[in-house]
C-alpha positions as CSV (number, residue, x, y, z in Angstrom):
1,M,0.1,0.1,0.3
2,M,1.0,3.6,-1.0
3,K,1.7,5.8,2.1
4,E,-0.2,8.8,2.2
5,L,0.7,12.5,3.3
6,Q,-0.3,14.0,6.6
7,L,-2.3,16.8,4.8
8,P,-3.8,16.9,1.7
9,W,-1.0,19.4,0.5
10,L,-1.3,18.5,-3.1
11,E,-5.4,19.0,-3.2
12,F,-5.0,22.6,-1.2
13,A,-1.5,23.6,-3.7
14,I,-3.7,22.7,-6.8
15,L,-7.2,24.3,-5.8
16,I,-6.3,27.4,-4.0
17,P,-4.7,29.0,-7.2
18,L,-7.7,27.3,-9.2
19,V,-10.4,28.7,-6.9
20,G,-8.2,32.1,-6.8
21,S,-7.9,32.5,-10.3
22,L,-11.8,33.1,-9.7
23,A,-11.4,35.5,-7.2
24,V,-9.3,38.0,-9.1
25,M,-11.0,37.5,-12.9
26,F,-13.8,40.2,-11.9
27,V,-11.7,42.5,-9.6
28,R,-11.5,46.0,-11.3
29,D,-8.6,47.0,-9.0
30,P,-5.1,46.1,-10.2
31,E,-3.7,46.8,-6.4
32,T,-6.3,44.8,-5.1
33,A,-5.8,41.8,-7.8
34,L,-2.2,42.0,-7.1
35,K,-2.4,41.9,-3.5
36,R,-4.9,38.9,-3.5
37,T,-2.3,37.4,-6.1
38,L,0.2,37.5,-3.9
39,V,-1.3,35.8,-0.9
40,I,-2.4,32.9,-3.4
41,C,0.8,32.2,-4.5
42,A,2.2,32.3,-1.1
43,L,0.0,29.9,0.1
44,A,0.2,27.5,-3.1
45,F,4.2,27.9,-2.3
46,V,3.3,26.8,1.4
47,C,1.2,23.7,0.4
48,T,4.1,22.7,-1.9
49,A,6.8,23.1,0.2
50,G,4.8,21.4,2.8
51,A,4.3,18.3,0.5
52,W,8.2,18.2,0.0
53,L,8.7,18.2,3.9
54,D,5.9,15.7,4.6
55,F,7.2,13.7,1.9
56,G,10.8,13.5,2.8
57,R,10.3,12.4,6.3
58,M,8.5,9.4,5.3
59,H,11.7,7.8,3.4
60,V,9.7,6.3,0.6
61,F,9.9,6.4,-3.4
62,E,6.2,7.8,-3.3
63,A,3.2,9.0,-1.6
64,H,-0.3,9.7,-2.2
65,D,-2.1,13.0,-0.6
66,H,-4.3,12.6,2.2
67,W,-7.5,13.2,0.6
68,N,-6.8,11.6,-2.7
69,F,-10.1,13.6,-3.8
70,I,-8.2,14.5,-7.2
71,S,-7.4,11.3,-8.3
72,R,-11.0,10.3,-8.5
73,W,-11.2,12.4,-11.6
74,F,-7.6,10.1,-13.3
75,G,-7.9,6.8,-11.7
76,E,-6.8,6.0,-7.9
77,D,-3.3,7.4,-6.9
78,S,-2.7,9.3,-10.1
79,V,-1.6,12.4,-7.8
80,V,1.2,11.7,-6.0
81,V,4.3,13.1,-4.8
82,D,7.4,11.2,-5.1
83,E,11.5,11.5,-5.3
84,L,11.3,13.1,-8.8
85,N,8.6,15.6,-8.6
86,A,8.8,16.5,-4.7
87,P,11.4,19.4,-5.3
88,L,9.8,20.7,-8.8
89,L,6.4,21.4,-7.1
90,P,7.7,23.9,-4.8
91,L,10.4,25.6,-7.3
92,A,7.4,25.9,-9.6
93,A,5.1,27.6,-6.8
94,L,8.5,29.9,-6.0
95,L,8.9,31.0,-9.7
96,Y,5.3,32.1,-9.5
97,L,5.4,33.6,-6.3
98,L,8.2,35.7,-7.2
99,T,7.1,37.1,-10.7
100,V,4.2,38.3,-9.2
101,V,6.3,39.7,-6.4
102,S,8.9,41.3,-9.1
103,T,5.8,42.8,-10.4
104,L,6.5,46.9,-10.3
105,R,3.1,49.0,-10.0
106,T,3.3,50.5,-13.4
107,K,3.1,47.0,-15.0
108,V,0.0,45.8,-13.1
109,R,-2.7,47.2,-15.2
110,R,-1.2,44.6,-17.9
111,F,-0.2,42.0,-15.7
112,P,-2.8,38.9,-16.5
113,F,-3.2,37.7,-12.8
114,A,-6.4,35.7,-13.4
115,W,-4.5,33.3,-16.5
116,I,-1.3,33.3,-14.2
117,L,-3.3,31.6,-11.3
118,F,-5.1,29.1,-13.5
119,S,-1.4,28.0,-15.2
120,E,0.0,27.7,-11.9
121,A,-3.1,25.4,-11.0
122,V,-2.7,23.3,-14.3
123,L,1.4,23.3,-13.7
124,L,1.0,22.1,-10.2
125,A,-1.4,19.3,-11.1
126,T,1.1,18.3,-14.0
127,L,3.8,18.0,-11.9
128,S,1.7,16.2,-9.7
129,C,-0.1,13.6,-11.6
130,R,1.3,10.2,-12.6
131,A,-1.8,9.0,-14.8
132,Q,-0.4,9.0,-18.2
133,W,-4.2,10.5,-20.0
134,G,-4.2,13.1,-17.2
135,V,-0.9,14.4,-18.1
136,I,-1.9,14.6,-21.5
137,V,-5.0,16.8,-20.5
138,L,-3.3,18.9,-18.4
139,L,-0.2,20.0,-21.1
140,A,-3.2,20.5,-23.4
141,L,-4.6,23.0,-20.8
142,Q,-1.1,24.5,-20.4
143,A,-1.5,26.1,-23.6
144,V,-4.8,27.9,-22.8
145,P,-3.4,31.1,-21.0
146,P,-0.4,32.0,-23.6
147,F,-3.3,31.6,-26.3
148,F,-5.8,33.5,-24.9
149,E,-3.6,36.5,-23.6
150,M,-1.9,36.9,-27.4
151,R,-5.4,36.8,-28.8
152,E,-6.6,39.4,-26.2
153,R,-3.4,42.0,-27.2
154,G,-4.1,41.5,-30.9
155,R,-1.0,39.3,-31.7
156,S,-0.9,36.5,-33.8
157,T,-1.7,33.1,-32.5
158,R,-1.3,30.9,-35.8
159,V,2.1,29.5,-35.0
160,F,1.6,28.9,-31.7
161,T,-1.6,27.3,-32.1
162,L,-0.3,25.1,-35.0
163,H,2.7,24.2,-33.0
164,M,0.7,23.2,-29.7
165,G,-2.2,21.3,-31.6
166,L,0.2,19.1,-33.4
167,F,1.8,18.5,-30.2
168,I,-1.6,17.5,-28.6
169,A,-2.7,15.8,-31.3
170,L,0.6,13.4,-32.0
171,L,0.7,12.7,-28.0
172,A,-3.1,11.6,-27.3
173,G,-2.5,9.7,-30.8
174,G,0.5,8.0,-29.9
175,W,-0.5,7.2,-26.3
176,A,-4.2,6.2,-27.7
177,M,-2.1,3.4,-30.0
178,I,-0.1,2.3,-26.6
179,D,-3.2,1.8,-24.8
180,V,-4.6,-0.7,-28.0
181,E,-1.4,-2.6,-28.2
182,G,-1.6,-3.2,-24.1
183,P,1.2,-3.9,-22.0
184,K,4.3,-5.4,-23.7
185,S,8.1,-5.0,-24.3
186,E,8.0,-3.4,-27.6
187,H,5.7,-1.2,-28.7
188,S,4.7,-0.4,-32.5
189,I,7.4,2.4,-34.1
190,W,4.3,4.2,-35.2
191,A,3.3,5.0,-31.3
192,I,6.5,5.6,-30.5
193,S,7.4,7.9,-33.1
194,M,4.6,9.9,-32.3
195,L,5.2,10.4,-29.0
196,I,8.9,11.1,-30.1
197,A,7.9,13.7,-32.4
198,A,5.3,15.2,-29.6
199,I,8.3,15.6,-27.2
200,L,10.6,17.3,-29.6
201,I,7.8,20.4,-31.0
202,R,6.6,21.2,-27.1
203,S,10.6,21.2,-26.1
204,G,11.2,23.5,-29.2
205,S,13.9,21.5,-30.9
206,V,15.2,21.7,-34.4
207,P,13.4,22.6,-37.0
208,V,10.2,22.9,-35.0
209,H,11.6,25.5,-32.8
210,C,9.8,28.7,-34.1
211,W,7.2,28.6,-31.7
212,M,9.2,29.7,-29.0
213,T,10.9,32.6,-30.3
214,D,7.0,33.7,-31.5
215,L,5.6,33.2,-27.7
216,F,8.3,35.7,-26.7
217,E,7.6,38.2,-29.2
218,N,4.1,38.0,-29.0
219,A,3.1,37.5,-25.2
220,T,4.2,39.3,-21.9
221,F,7.7,38.1,-20.8
222,S,5.6,36.8,-17.8
223,T,3.4,34.3,-19.6
224,A,6.0,33.2,-21.9
225,L,8.9,32.9,-19.1
226,L,6.6,30.9,-16.9
227,Y,5.0,28.6,-19.6
228,V,8.7,27.4,-20.5
229,T,10.8,27.6,-17.4
230,P,9.0,24.8,-15.7
231,M,9.8,22.0,-18.3
232,A,6.7,20.6,-18.1
233,R,7.9,18.8,-21.5
234,A,11.0,17.3,-19.6
235,Y,8.1,15.8,-17.2
236,A,6.0,14.4,-19.8
237,A,9.2,12.6,-21.5
238,V,9.6,11.5,-17.9
239,R,6.0,10.1,-17.8
240,L,5.3,8.7,-20.9
241,V,8.5,8.4,-23.2
242,L,11.1,6.9,-21.1
243,P,9.0,4.3,-19.5
244,I,8.2,2.2,-22.3
245,S,10.7,3.2,-25.3
246,P,13.8,1.2,-26.6
247,D,17.3,2.6,-26.7
248,W,17.1,3.9,-30.6
249,A,13.7,6.1,-29.4
250,L,16.0,7.3,-26.2
251,Q,18.6,7.8,-28.4
252,S,17.1,9.8,-31.3
253,I,15.7,12.3,-28.8
254,A,19.3,12.9,-27.5
255,I,20.8,13.3,-30.9
256,V,18.1,15.8,-31.8
257,S,18.0,17.5,-28.5
258,L,22.1,17.9,-28.7
259,I,21.8,19.2,-32.7
260,T,19.1,21.9,-31.0
261,A,21.2,22.7,-28.0
262,V,24.7,23.6,-30.1
263,Y,22.3,25.6,-32.8
264,A,20.6,27.5,-30.3
265,A,23.9,28.1,-28.5
266,G,25.0,29.5,-31.9
267,M,22.0,31.7,-32.5
268,A,21.8,33.3,-28.7
269,L,25.4,34.6,-29.8
270,V,24.4,36.6,-33.2
271,Q,20.6,37.5,-31.7
272,R,20.3,41.6,-31.7
273,E,17.1,41.8,-29.7
274,A,16.9,40.4,-25.8
275,R,13.9,38.5,-25.6
276,R,15.4,36.2,-29.0
277,F,18.4,36.1,-27.3
278,F,16.7,34.8,-24.0
279,A,14.5,32.2,-26.1
280,Y,17.5,30.8,-27.8
281,L,19.6,30.5,-24.7
282,F,16.8,29.0,-22.7
283,L,15.9,26.4,-25.8
284,S,19.9,25.4,-25.6
285,N,19.8,24.7,-21.8
286,S,16.8,22.9,-22.0
287,S,17.9,20.7,-24.4
288,L,21.0,19.7,-22.8
289,V,18.4,18.1,-19.8
290,L,16.4,16.0,-22.6
291,V,20.1,14.9,-23.5
292,G,20.7,13.6,-19.7
293,L,17.2,12.6,-19.7
294,E,17.4,10.3,-22.8
295,M,20.6,8.4,-22.2
296,A,19.0,6.2,-19.1
297,T,22.0,5.6,-17.5
298,P,22.6,6.6,-13.6
299,I,24.9,9.4,-14.1
300,G,23.3,11.0,-17.2
301,L,20.1,10.9,-15.7
302,T,20.9,12.2,-12.6
303,G,22.6,15.3,-14.5
304,G,19.5,15.5,-16.5
305,L,17.7,15.7,-13.6
306,C,20.2,17.8,-11.5
307,V,20.4,20.4,-14.8
308,W,16.6,20.6,-14.5
309,L,16.4,21.9,-11.3
310,S,19.5,24.0,-11.6
311,I,18.3,25.6,-15.3
312,G,14.6,26.2,-13.8
313,M,16.2,28.2,-11.0
314,S,18.6,30.3,-12.9
315,L,17.7,31.3,-16.3
316,A,14.1,32.2,-14.5
317,G,16.4,34.4,-12.5
318,F,17.9,35.6,-15.6
319,G,14.6,36.0,-17.2
320,L,13.3,38.4,-14.7
321,T,16.2,40.3,-14.6
322,L,15.6,41.0,-18.4
323,R,11.8,41.5,-17.4
324,A,13.0,43.8,-14.7
325,L,15.3,46.3,-17.7
326,E,12.4,46.1,-19.5
327,S,10.2,47.6,-17.4
328,R,12.5,50.3,-17.1
329,T,13.6,50.8,-20.8
330,G,11.5,49.1,-22.8
331,R,12.6,45.8,-25.5
332,M,16.2,46.1,-25.6
333,S,18.6,45.6,-28.3
334,L,21.8,44.1,-28.3
335,E,22.9,46.0,-31.3
336,K,24.4,48.7,-29.2
337,Y,25.8,49.6,-25.8
338,H,23.3,50.3,-22.8
339,G,25.4,50.8,-19.6
340,L,22.9,50.4,-17.1
341,Y,25.1,49.2,-14.1
342,E,25.6,52.5,-12.5
343,H,21.7,52.5,-12.1
344,M,21.3,49.3,-11.3
345,P,24.7,47.0,-10.3
346,G,23.0,44.7,-7.9
347,L,20.4,43.2,-11.4
348,A,23.7,43.4,-13.2
349,A,25.2,41.2,-10.7
350,F,22.3,38.9,-10.3
351,F,21.9,39.1,-14.2
352,L,25.7,37.7,-14.5
353,L,25.3,35.4,-11.7
354,T,22.5,33.4,-13.3
355,G,23.5,33.5,-16.5
356,L,27.0,31.8,-15.4
357,A,24.7,29.3,-13.1
358,S,22.9,27.7,-16.0
359,I,26.0,27.0,-17.8
360,G,27.0,25.4,-14.4
361,F,29.9,27.6,-13.1
362,P,31.9,26.5,-10.4
363,G,30.1,27.5,-7.0
364,T,26.7,27.5,-8.3
365,V,24.0,25.2,-8.5
366,G,24.1,23.9,-11.7
367,F,28.1,22.8,-11.1
368,V,27.4,19.4,-10.4
369,G,24.7,18.7,-12.6
370,A,26.7,20.0,-15.3
371,E,29.6,18.1,-14.5
372,L,27.5,14.8,-14.0
373,L,25.7,15.6,-17.0
374,A,29.1,15.7,-19.2
375,E,30.6,12.8,-17.7
376,G,27.5,10.5,-18.1
377,A,27.6,11.5,-21.9
378,V,31.3,11.1,-22.5
379,G,30.8,7.8,-20.7
380,V,28.4,6.7,-23.5
381,Y,29.3,8.1,-26.4
382,P,32.4,10.6,-26.1
383,V,31.7,12.8,-29.0
384,V,28.4,13.5,-27.5
385,G,30.2,14.7,-24.2
386,M,32.2,16.9,-26.6
387,L,29.5,18.6,-28.0
388,V,27.7,19.5,-24.5
389,V,30.4,20.7,-23.3
390,F,31.2,22.9,-26.8
391,A,27.4,24.2,-26.1
392,G,27.7,24.9,-22.7
393,A,31.0,27.3,-23.8
394,L,28.7,29.1,-26.4
395,N,25.8,30.0,-24.1
396,G,28.8,31.0,-21.8
397,I,30.3,33.6,-24.5
398,A,26.4,34.7,-25.3
399,V,25.6,35.4,-21.8
400,L,28.7,37.6,-21.1
401,H,28.2,39.1,-24.6
402,A,25.0,39.9,-23.7
403,Y,25.9,41.7,-20.1
404,F,28.7,43.7,-21.5
405,R,26.0,44.7,-24.1
406,L,23.5,45.8,-21.5
407,F,25.4,47.0,-18.6
408,T,28.7,48.2,-19.9
409,G,30.0,50.4,-22.7
410,T,28.7,53.3,-22.4
411,E,27.5,56.2,-19.7
412,H,23.3,55.8,-19.3
413,R,21.7,59.0,-18.6
414,S,18.1,59.0,-17.4
415,S,15.9,61.5,-15.6
416,I,14.6,59.2,-13.4
417,S,15.6,56.4,-10.8
418,L,16.8,53.2,-12.5
419,R,17.2,51.4,-9.2
420,A,15.6,48.1,-8.1
421,R,12.6,48.1,-5.8
422,W,11.9,46.3,-2.8
423,P,10.0,43.4,-4.4
424,E,12.6,43.0,-7.3
425,K,15.3,42.7,-4.4
426,I,13.2,40.1,-2.7
427,A,13.1,37.7,-5.8
428,V,16.7,38.8,-6.5
429,L,18.2,37.5,-3.1
430,T,16.0,34.7,-2.8
431,L,16.8,33.3,-6.1
432,S,20.7,34.1,-5.3
433,L,20.5,32.2,-2.1
434,L,19.1,29.2,-3.9
435,I,21.8,29.4,-6.7
436,I,24.8,30.0,-4.6
437,G,23.8,27.5,-1.9
438,G,22.6,24.6,-3.9
439,G,26.8,25.4,-5.3
440,L,28.1,25.0,-2.1
441,V,26.1,22.4,-0.7
442,P,25.1,20.3,-3.1
443,Q,25.0,16.5,-2.0
444,P,21.4,16.6,-0.9
445,G,20.1,17.6,-4.2
446,V,22.1,15.4,-5.9
447,Q,21.3,12.3,-3.9
448,S,18.0,13.1,-4.2
449,R,18.0,13.4,-8.0
450,Y,20.1,10.1,-8.0
451,H,17.5,8.2,-6.0
452,A,14.8,9.4,-8.9
453,A,17.1,8.4,-11.2
454,T,17.7,4.9,-10.2
455,E,14.4,3.9,-9.6
456,I,13.0,5.8,-12.9
457,I,15.4,3.3,-14.9
458,A,14.5,0.4,-12.4
459,R,10.9,0.8,-13.6
460,R,11.5,0.9,-17.6
461,H,9.1,-1.4,-18.9
462,V,11.5,-2.3,-22.3
463,A,14.8,-4.9,-22.4
464,P,17.8,-2.4,-22.7
465,S,19.6,-3.4,-26.3
466,R,22.9,-2.5,-25.0
467,P,25.6,-5.4,-23.8
468,R,25.0,-6.4,-20.4
469,E,28.9,-6.2,-20.2
470,H,28.2,-2.3,-21.0
471,Q,25.5,-1.9,-18.3
472,A,27.7,-3.9,-15.5
473,A,30.2,-1.1,-16.6
474,Q,27.8,1.9,-16.3
475,A,26.7,0.7,-13.2
476,G,30.2,0.0,-11.7
477,A,30.9,3.2,-12.7
478,S,28.1,5.0,-10.8
479,S,28.6,2.9,-7.9
480,T,32.1,4.6,-7.6
481,S,30.5,7.8,-7.9
482,L,27.1,8.1,-5.9
483,P,25.8,6.2,-3.4
484,I,23.3,3.3,-4.2
485,R,20.4,2.9,-2.3
486,K,17.8,-0.5,-3.0
487,P,14.5,0.7,-5.1
488,Y,11.7,1.6,-2.5
489,D,9.1,-1.1,-1.8
490,T,5.7,0.5,-2.9
């Protein structure tokens, strides 16, 4: 029997923002809507943190909620907290909270409070759902807020709708074929191919990546940021693709993701507009997460899961910094120097910290994950490891190039103060502590990700195609690097 949490943390975390979206939908005063949204996001974060702490005391791999009410919609024990999603839930809630906190009062009239709360509820439900059809339905619902926001702003939704519609159709069609085939060690190539194509489209892989830059161009920065940074497509890959896909399928995803990582890193170097630069930088780093997830080895998968967390923190903070700059100067060009350091030294330092953390700079939360990812890639395919390092190097150069363009090179003159306000300082300080703290004390996070990786690999329902000697060598290498814990009894 699966153990249950002491309190209905997951139900509260999902229902509070869902009901809260209705509470702010008809509020005309933006100041009142902002205050209500802050309280709702704070309560959702407390609930997700409570679920994480409650789950941590049990020493099991997974547990269901106290009420288990939502599971009635998608099947028994479909909404759970386990070692995979336990840290992802509070991280996602924290990103929403910090995005609302850092919103300046001059921007509240255009901030989509109701849609933000609705998307938070759907995201938390997605990350806590293990039922396959539940994940598919919730991923489809995630596309609703950006679509309606772009339409309300009078922007084109054609590119976004086409890609997301194709993603949902392929994902649902592929899993329907899997259901028809029933439990088996090898599924049809058509079903697996449809699932792979769906994941690659949602990930923005080359050549179907234009929807991501289009989203950042046409939606508000906050909406685009919160749609991509939690990386729900990586969660879909782990829940839907990894357990049933043979090695050739995982290798195809890894190869396409690696090509995307290198291509997007090169594109980030030559961008002339800050939003497009961020879109390509995020696309490159998030593609490396899929490279680690689809290697299906303990070290590689652990590295992918660690990079997943570090990218979520670092690039979310990086995006919030760009958003703060835009709120003062409008959309920013990288064709000229802006010289903003004298006006906002704190934001400049945070911009550099989060950018370097995203590429695994020593002393930051991304360092260990990047090392594990590179080690796992080299252990399987040496050329892949070299390309992972090459993509990271290009991203580092792109971050430094953007930093010098935005904060140095000239003297910026302004008649008003451009310094960071206290809400922005709170967001900056919170993420800075997480980024530096995770880099200085990485063991708890790495150990948790390793336990999740070994259990995910153990639950795969396909027979590996690699020779047993190679698997034994991989297991032996992993045992010397990280402690092994036996799978939990569920």
